[in-house]
N, C-alpha and C positions, 0 to 999 in steps of 0.2 A: 441557318438562313433566318436575316433578320428582317423585321416589321415595323413599318411605323403605325402608331396606334392615335386616334384622335379622340378625343374625350370632348364630348358638348358642355356648354356653360352649367347646363343644368342637371348634370350627374352629379350622384351623392361622393363622388371620389373627390371632388373640387368642395374645399371648406370655407364659408364667407363669414368675416368678420367685417362689424361694423355697418354702415347704411349702404344699403347697395338695393337695386329694384330690378325686376325682371321686365323686360320691355320687348314687345312683339313689331318688328319692322317690316314694311312692305317688301322690301329686297334684303339680301344677304341673310345671314343665319344660316349655320350650319343645318339645324335640325329645326324644324317649327318656327324658323325665320324669328329665333328668340335670341335677347341678348341681355347679359348683365352689365349694369350700368350704375355709375357711382361719380359722385362730385363731392364726396366728404373727406375732407383730410383726414388721413390715417387708415382708412378701410382698406381692408386687406383680404386676398384669399390666398389658401394656402394648397398646394399639389404635390404628392409624394410619387414616385414612380421606381423603378428599376428600369435602367438602361444607361446609353451614353449621349443622347442628345434629346431638347426640349424645345417648343418652340410656342408662341403663344400669338393668335389671330383674334383680331377686334377689328371695330369701327372708328370713323372718324366721324363728327357731325360736323355740320355746315354752318357757317358762320358765327363762329366761334370767337371771341375778340381776346383769349389769353392762351397761350400756349400749355397744352395738357402735358404733366410731368408726373412720371410713375416709375417708381424702382422694381427692379427684379433681383430676388436676391436669391443664390445658388447656395444649397448648404447651411445656411445661415453665416456665410463667410464671404462671398464676392456677391458685390451689387454691381447691375449693371442700370443705371439712369437714361430714362429715354424721354425726350421732347418731341412733341408733335405741333404742327399748328395747324387749324383748320383750314377748308376752302370753300368757295362758294357754293359746292355740291357735297354732299356726303361722301365718305368713301368706305367700302367695305371690303372684307377678306385681307386687311391691312396686316402684315407681319410688324406687331411688336417688339416680340423677342426670338432671335434667331441663332440657337444653339446647335450646329448640325452634328450628326454623329463623326465628325472630322477628328477626335481626339482632344475637344475640349475636357469631357468630362471621362473620368475612366468608369469602366462597365461597374455597376452596382446600384444599392438604392441611394437615392438623391431625393431632396424635398426643393420644390420652387415657392417661393412668397412673394405676390404681388403686391405692393403697395402704393397706394395713390395719395400726391404730395399736394398738387394743386393746379389751379388754371381750368379749363374746360372739361367736360364729363369726358370721363372713359368708358369705354364701351367694350367689352370683352367678349368674344363669341366660342372660341375653341382654345385646347391645347393638343399639342402634337408631341409625341415622343418616341424613341426608339428603344425597343426591348430587347436590343441583342448586341454583343460585343463589337465594336466598330472594327477590330483587327479579322473579323470573319463578315464582315456585313455584307448583304447585297439588297438593295432596295427592289423588293416582289409585289410591294403593293401596300394599301392603307385601308385599314380597318375604324371606320367610324362609330363611337358608341353614343347611342342616343342615351338622352336624358331619362328622366323618371316617367314623364309624360308621353314620350315622343317615341315613334318606332325606329327598328334599326335600319339604318340605311349604311350599305357598303359599295366602293367600288374599288375594282383594281385596275393599275397602269401598267404598262407594257413593265415586263422584267428588263431590267439594266443590272447585269453583274459587273460588280465594283468589288470584287476581293482582291486585297493586296498581299501581296507576296513578297519577299524577302529570298535573296539570291542563296543556295544552298551552301553551306559553308563545310568543308571535311572535319569530322571530328576529331579531337586530339587524340594522338597514340594510334590513330588507323594508317596503314601503309598505301602510298598512292598506288593505283592502277600500274603505272609504267613499272614501279617497283617490284611487283607482283610480278608481271610480266617476264623481267629482268631474272629474278629468283628462279622461275621456271625454266629458263632457256638456259642459265646457267646450270642447274641440275640435269637438264638433258644432256649437257654436253660432258659433264663428270660422270655420268654414268656410262655414256657412249665411249669414252676412253677407256672406261675399267674394262668393256668388254672387249674393244679389239685388244688391250696388254693381256686379257686372260685366254683369248684365241692364238695370239702368239706365242704366249709362255706354253700352251697345251701342245700347239705344233710343234715347237721346239723340243719339247720335252719327249713328245713320243718319235723324232727323228732321231734322237739322241739313243732312246731305247732300241729302237728299232735296226742301228745302225752298230750296236753294242751285243745284240743277240742274233747276228748272220749266222747260219748254220756253215760248218765245214763241209763240202759236200763228199771229198774224196779223202783218202788217207795221205794222198800227195799235197793237198790242201791244208792238211793238218800237219804233215811233216814240214810245209813251207813256211808253216805261222811259227813254229816253235823251234826252228833253225836257225840258228846265230847267224848265219850268213846266207842269205837269199839269192836268187838268179836276179831280182829286181835291183840288189845292191852291190852286184857284181862290175866292173870297170870291162868294159867291152875288149880294153886292150889286155888285159890278164889273161894267163892261161886258165884252162877251164878247173875249176876246184875239184878236191877229190871228194868221190860221191859218199854221202853218209849212209852207215848202216841203219836201217829202220827196220828195228824186231817186233813183227806183229804176234801177237800170241792169240791166236784163231783156233778154236777148235770147233771142227764141225765134222759131220758125217760124209763119208768118203763119197758119197751119190749126191748128196746137195750142196749147194751154193749159196753164201747168204744172198738175200734180197736188199736190207739195209742194215745198216750197222751205227750204233752209237758210242761215243767214248765215254767211259765211265774212268779211264784214272789214265793221266800222263804224267811220266818221270823224265825230266830231262836232266843229262848229267854233261856237263863239258870240263875240259881240261882248264883248269885254272890258268895256265900258262899262255891261253889264247888259241891254242894251236886246234885247227878245225879236224887234223885226223883223228885225234881223240875223242870227237863229239859223238854221242850217241843217244838216240830217242827210242825210249821204251813206250810202248802205247799198248792197254789192254782196251779190248772191244767186247763189247756185248752184241750178238745178234738176234736179231727178231725177225722170224720168218724167213722160210729157204725157198730157192726156186729149184726145181726137181730137174737134173741134169737132162740134154736132149738125146734121146736113145739115137743110136745110129742104124 
């Protein structure tokens, strides 16, 4: 937060060189109605401050015949010559130098030198300076600093926020928000496609495995599976083929019937001439569990 500080003409922070006099006036004067007055050519006053702006206030006497000429030099490099004429009545709280905090001075330590050149009397009352970087300034009030023999007088004005801002610029190398959203959506699409492909492949694999492991429920199904010529392949107009002899090597007890059976070995022999009459199938079964025959 920036602040404007007012320094009275009697404050030791202002150093006077040359012929100056302290004068009390009926009106005007920041503290104690005092002014520092000179009409001696080459007389000067110096002031050092830290800030970004400086202003000098004074008075103009009445009925002077010559222009009042004063030079204001900043940092021993830039000089602002000022000339004022007198009027029929004295004027007070007159701004002789007005360098506000709008960027004329960079923030830092500065010096102000006031040099009287010629003309009527020059009357200095107080000096204002701003003690904060103008890029972060806000006029929040004014503090007036009295001289050695005066009391402290302060007043605060209504706060006026004057903060300068610049449009935010995207940092170099950063990805725009739209690009991030696009990347996220693309990633979700890719993941979804991978999941769908995996589910499709898994279900297809299960279907293939299920079809390849369908059990043969009866010996006739087994016979038909290994029979070179099946009823489903027979032409309806052809005469019925010769029956194939299926030899089942089954060993059971006379009083028991098999409940379930499983094929442990199947030997298929066929005549290489293609004759179906000489085709034979030998199957060997192993039975587990038996049903007791029903008693008469």
